[in-house]
C-alpha positions in Angstrom: 83.5 55.2 362.9 85.7 56.8 365.6 84.7 56.9 369.2 86.1 59.8 371.2 85.4 60.9 374.8 84.4 64.5 375.3 83.2 67.0 377.9 79.9 68.7 377.3 78.7 69.3 380.8 77.2 70.8 382.9 74.0 68.9 382.2 71.3 70.0 384.6 69.3 66.8 384.4 72.1 64.4 385.5 75.0 66.3 387.1 75.7 65.0 390.5 73.2 62.1 390.4 74.4 58.7 391.7 72.9 55.4 390.8 72.9 52.4 393.0 75.6 51.0 390.8 78.1 53.9 391.1 78.3 57.5 390.1 78.2 58.9 386.6 81.6 59.3 385.1 81.7 61.1 381.8 80.0 61.9 378.5 81.2 60.4 375.3 80.3 61.1 371.7 80.4 58.6 368.8 81.8 61.1 366.3 81.6 61.2 362.5 84.3 63.1 360.6 82.0 66.0 360.1 81.6 66.6 363.9 84.1 68.9 365.3 86.2 67.6 368.2 85.5 68.9 371.6 87.7 68.9 374.7 88.7 65.3 375.4 88.0 63.5 378.6 90.6 61.7 380.6 92.6 59.3 378.4 95.8 57.6 379.3 98.0 58.0 376.2 100.9 56.2 377.9 99.5 52.9 378.9 102.0 51.0 381.1 102.7 47.3 381.3 102.7 46.0 384.9 103.4 42.8 386.7 101.1 41.5 389.4 100.6 38.5 391.7 98.0 37.6 394.3 95.4 35.3 395.7 92.0 35.1 394.0 89.2 36.3 396.3 86.5 36.4 393.7 85.9 35.7 390.0 82.9 37.2 388.2 81.7 37.8 384.6 82.9 40.9 382.9 80.2 42.6 380.9 79.2 45.7 379.0 75.6 47.1 379.2 73.9 49.5 376.8 70.9 51.4 378.3 68.3 53.6 376.5 65.6 55.1 378.8 63.7 52.1 380.2 63.0 50.6 376.8 66.3 48.8 376.3 69.0 47.3 378.5 71.3 45.1 376.5 74.0 43.0 378.2 77.1 41.5 376.6 79.4 39.2 378.5 83.0 39.6 377.3 85.3 37.7 379.7 85.9 37.6 383.5 87.1 39.9 386.2 89.4 38.3 388.8 89.6 40.1 392.1 92.9 39.6 394.0 94.6 40.3 397.3 98.2 40.9 396.3 100.6 43.3 394.7 101.1 45.0 391.3 104.4 46.6 390.2 105.5 49.0 387.6 109.1 48.2 387.4 110.2 48.3 391.0 107.4 50.6 392.0 104.6 49.1 394.2 101.3 50.4 392.8 98.5 51.7 395.0 94.8 51.0 394.3 91.5 52.5 395.2 89.3 49.4 395.2 85.5 49.5 395.2 85.4 47.5 398.5 87.8 46.3 401.1 87.5 42.7 400.1 90.1 42.9 397.3 93.2 45.0 396.3 92.9 45.1 392.5 91.0 43.6 389.6 92.3 42.1 386.4 90.2 41.5 383.3 90.9 38.2 381.5 89.4 36.4 378.5 87.2 33.3 378.5 90.0 31.3 376.9 92.4 32.3 379.6 90.0 31.3 382.3 89.2 28.0 380.5 92.9 27.2 380.3 93.7 27.7 384.0 90.3 27.0 385.6 90.6 29.8 388.0 88.7 29.8 391.3 88.9 31.4 394.7 92.1 30.6 396.6 94.3 30.2 393.6 97.6 32.0 393.7 98.2 33.6 390.3 100.8 35.9 388.7 100.8 37.7 385.3 101.1 40.9 383.5 98.6 43.5 382.5 98.2 47.0 381.1 96.9 50.1 382.7 93.6 51.4 381.2 93.4 53.6 378.2 90.0 54.9 379.3 90.0 54.7 383.1 86.5 56.2 383.4 84.8 53.5 381.2 86.6 50.3 382.4 86.0 49.0 385.9 88.9 46.5 386.0 92.2 48.0 387.1 94.2 46.2 384.5 93.4 44.5 381.2 95.1 42.8 378.3 96.4 40.3 380.8 99.3 38.1 379.7 101.8 35.5 381.0 99.1 34.1 383.3 100.4 31.3 385.6 98.8 29.5 388.5 101.5 29.3 391.2 99.3 27.3 393.6 95.8 25.9 393.6 93.4 26.9 396.2 91.0 24.8 398.3 89.4 22.1 396.1 86.0 23.0 397.5 86.1 26.1 395.3 87.2 24.1 392.2 83.9 22.3 391.7 82.6 22.6 388.2 78.9 23.3 387.7 77.4 20.8 385.3 75.9 22.2 382.2 72.6 20.6 381.1 71.1 21.1 377.6 67.4 21.8 377.8 65.6 20.8 374.6 62.2 20.9 376.1 61.8 24.4 377.5 63.5 26.0 374.5 63.8 29.5 373.0 60.8 30.6 370.9 62.5 29.4 367.8 63.2 25.9 369.3 66.9 26.6 370.1 67.9 24.4 373.1 69.1 26.3 376.2 72.2 25.4 378.2 71.3 25.5 381.9 73.1 25.3 385.3 71.1 24.5 388.4 72.6 26.4 391.3 70.5 24.4 393.8 72.7 21.4 393.1 75.7 23.2 394.7 76.4 24.9 398.1 75.4 28.5 398.3 74.7 31.4 398.5 77.1 32.7 397.8 78.1 30.3 395.0 81.9 30.1 394.9 82.5 27.2 392.5 84.4 27.5 389.2 82.7 29.8 386.8 80.6 28.4 384.0 81.1 29.4 380.3 79.9 32.9 379.3 77.2 31.3 377.2 75.5 30.2 380.5 75.5 33.8 381.8 74.1 35.1 378.5 71.2 32.7 378.6 70.4 33.1 382.3 70.1 36.9 382.0 70.6 39.2 385.0 68.8 41.4 387.5 69.8 44.6 389.1 71.7 44.0 392.4 72.3 46.6 395.1 75.8 48.0 395.4 75.8 47.1 399.1 75.1 43.4 398.4 77.8 43.3 395.7 80.3 44.8 398.2 79.1 42.5 401.0 77.5 39.0 401.0 77.5 38.6 397.2 81.1 39.6 396.4 82.5 36.1 396.4 79.6 34.8 394.3 80.2 33.7 390.6 76.8 35.2 389.7 77.7 38.7 390.9 78.7 41.3 388.3 80.1 44.8 388.1 79.3 46.0 384.6 80.6 48.8 382.4 77.5 50.7 381.4 76.8 53.0 378.5 73.6 55.1 378.6 72.3 56.6 375.4 71.8 60.2 376.6 71.0 62.0 373.3 70.5 60.1 370.0 70.5 63.3 367.9 74.0 64.3 369.0 75.2 60.8 369.7 76.0 61.5 373.3 76.2 58.8 375.9 76.9 58.7 379.7 79.1 56.1 381.2 78.9 54.6 384.7 79.4 51.2 386.5 76.4 49.2 387.8 76.0 46.0 389.8 73.9 43.0 388.6 73.1 39.4 389.6 72.9 36.3 387.4 72.0 34.1 390.3 68.9 32.1 391.1 65.6 34.0 391.4 65.1 32.3 394.8 68.4 33.5 396.3 67.8 34.6 399.9 70.7 37.1 399.6 69.2 38.9 396.6 68.4 42.6 397.0 67.6 44.8 394.0 68.3 48.0 395.8 66.6 51.3 394.8 65.4 52.0 391.3 68.1 53.4 389.0 67.8 56.7 387.2 68.3 56.4 383.4 68.8 60.0 382.2 67.9 61.2 378.8 68.2 64.8 377.4 65.2 66.9 378.4 63.6 64.2 380.5 63.7 63.7 384.3 62.5 61.1 386.7 63.0 58.2 384.3 63.9 55.1 386.5 64.5 51.4 385.9 62.1 50.0 388.5 63.1 46.5 387.8 60.6 45.4 385.2 63.4 45.1 382.6 64.8 42.4 384.9 61.7 40.2 384.1 62.5 40.5 380.4 66.2 39.7 380.9 65.5 36.5 382.8 62.6 35.3 380.7 64.3 32.1 379.7 64.6 30.8 383.3 62.2 27.9 383.9 63.1 27.3 387.5 63.6 29.9 390.4 66.4 27.7 391.8 68.3 27.6 388.4 
C-alpha cells in the first residue's frame, strides 16, 4: 500500500483550527492503485545530508500517535529526540532553524540503539550527521537518519544518573504479564533530567496530554515530556487523515508541574465539537499503580 500526501482542502470543519499541541498541517490519503492521485503536498525530493554538533539541552521520547474521534488514541514509541544548542551545516553553509521554543536550536531523531550505545544526557557535547526531512509537515525533528554519532565531551554527572528498572510481578497486566516500572520519586525532580529509560518503560507507563506552554517551559528538560507526530483519521471512507504535532507527558501522576491544558479538538468529516477532554488519559495510564511512579 502506498502512502501519498495530498491537498483536498478547504475543509470547513477544521480549517484554521489550532490544538494545544500545534496547528493542523496537512491532509494525507492512504491511496490504493485505483485511487487517482491528487495534488501532492510538500515533499522534499532532494533530501540533503548535513553535519551537526552541539550541546544536549533535552532528550525526550520520539513517538507517533494515531487518533480517531475520542474512541482511540494509540501511541507508539519509536526512538528519541535530542534537542541541541549548536550548529548544523550543509557543506560550508550554516543552516538556520525555526525551533518550537527558544530553549534549543534544532532537534535530531535517533534510534533506541544509538541512545543505548552513547548513554546520552543533558550537557553532553555531540556531533554527527543527519538528513533533512522527506515529509517536513509530518515529522517534528529537524533531522533524522542520524549517523556517525560521537560524544565529544560528557556533561555534568548529575544528569547521567540511570533510573533503576523494577519488574513488578504482583501488579501485572490482566494476562499476568509482569510490568517493568520506574519510580520517579526516587530521583530529583521535577523536571526529571536523568538518563532516559528504555522505550519499553514509556510504553508501559502511558501518557497524558500536556499543555504546549508547559512543554516549552518548565517541562522541556524533563525525560517524560514528549512532542509527538500525530495522525488523525479524518475520513475512513476516503482514507483521509490530518497530521499535526501534540505535546504529551509520561511523568508521575502526582507531578506538581503537570498541566493538561485545554481540551483538544479531534476533527472528523461532518462532525464538529468533538474534543478529547482527557478521559483517554485515564485509559492510557491504567497500568500505573502509584501516582509517584
